[in-house]
N, C-alpha and C positions, 0 to 999 in steps of 0.2 A: 549554363552549360554542364556544371557537374550534377544539377539535378535532373535535367532531361535524358541524359546518357545513363543514369544509375537507377531511374524509376523501375524498370524491369527487375533489378537486382533486390528491390525492397520486398521482404516476405509478405504474403498475403495477410490480410488482417481478417481474423475469424472471431467473432464475438463469444464463442464458446471457450477461446484459448487465450483470453486478454491477460491473465495473470503470468502466462509464460512468453507472451508476444513481445514485451519490451526488452527482456533480457536476449532474446534471438535478435531483435532489430539492432540492439546495441553492440552485441558480438560482431554481427555482420558490418555494421557501420564502421566499427574500430578496425576490423581486420582489412577492410578496403580503403581504410585512411580517408573517409569522408570526414570534410570539416564539420564541427559540432554545429556550426552556425547554419548548416543546411538540413539538418536532421528533422526539424519540424517540418520543413517543406516537403522533404521526401515523404515523411509519414503521412502528411495530410493526403497525398495521392493515393493512399491505399485504405483510408478510413471509411468505415460503413456504420450504419444504425446508430446506436447511442454514443459511439465514439466520434462520429461525424457531427452529432447535436452537440457534443461537448465542446468540441472545437469551435462550432458556429457561436457558441456563448461566449467565448472569449473575445476580447478587443482584437483588433487587427495586429497590434503590437504584440499582446501577450501570445497570440497564437503562433507567432513566429520564434518564440523561445521554447526550446524542447521540453525542458522541465516543468514549465507551465502547462504545456499541452499534455504532458504524461500525467501530471497530477490531476488535471481536470477529466481525463479519460478513466483514470483508475478510481477517481471518486464517483464518476458516473456508473460505473459497475460496482460500486460499493466495495471496492478492494483496497480499502483503507486498513491500518493496523488493526482497528476493533473488529472488524469484519473477520479479518484472518484469524485473530484471538478466539473469537466465537466459534468459527468453523474448526479450529483446533481443538478447542475445548469440548465442542459437542459431537465431534465425530465418534460414531459407535461403530463396531464391527457388525457387517451384515452377515446374514445367515450363510449365504454362498461364498463369502470372502474368506480367503486363507488369512492365518494370523501373520503370515509374512507380508502379504499383500497390505492387510490392516496396518502393520507397523511401518511399512514403506510410505502409505498415504499419510500417515501421523506425522512422520518425519518431514515430509515435503510441506504440509501445513505449518509446522513449526519452524522450517527455514524461511517459509514466506513471510510468516509474522515477524520473524527477526529482521529480515531484509527490509520489509516495509517500516519497521522502527528503526532500521540503521543501527541495530546492534550487531556490530561485526567484530568486537573483540569481548574478552571475558569481563571487564569493567562495565561495558555498556549492557552486556546480557545479564549480568548481576543486578543492576539498576532495574532494568526491564522486570526481571522475575520479582524483585522485591516491591516494586510499584504494584505489580498485579496481586502479590500475596497481601499487600496492605489494603488494597481496594476489596479484597475479598472478605475483609473483616469489618467493613464499614456499611453504613445504611445504604440503601440504593439511591437516595436523591443526592448524597454526598458523592458517590461513585459517578453518578451522571455529570455532577459539576465537574469533577476532575477530568472525565474524558473530554468535556467541552473545553476545558482549559489546556488540555493535551500536555499534562505534566510528564515530565521526562526522568524525574530523579525522586527518589523517596523523600529526601528533605523537602522539595517543592510541594509533593503531594500532602505531607504531613502539615506544613504551613498553610496551604490553601484549604485543607479539611478544617483545621482550627479556626481559620477565618469564616469560614461558611457556618460552621457551629456556631460562632458568637453571632454573626449578623443574622442568623435564623433561630435565635435561642426561643422565641416565643411562638413560633409558627409551627 
């Protein structure tokens, strides 16, 4: 009952706005007091394209868990922390763009990267920046390995980099 009467209130899903869709959906769901256990069902009623395919690739049980569904959709659109970081680092000012617009866009991409990494306080932001700076100083194959391991702290990155270097000494 909660689902059917609220479907019209779920925002339209647009593939061009995936990175902002979830925050809008979550704000509406929270404001309207929808129980979190129906969020995934409500969301599925509006999915299209790659998002619908990502949902279909999940098991029936996993597709009913909002966080699982959200992660699968973000991954399908490559909206994972590493993609945000690359977009943030790679963004250059276009010829017809004002410096103010460019700065705003840089800020948005940085915020999305921090949000995707769950860096929501000074300590987690510090770790995030230190890990990225550490990876900038390493050979590419170690960086790839650390990214695959999803390291979250500088200490973890250092230990795994040392282990990788030891196990791949002769290659």
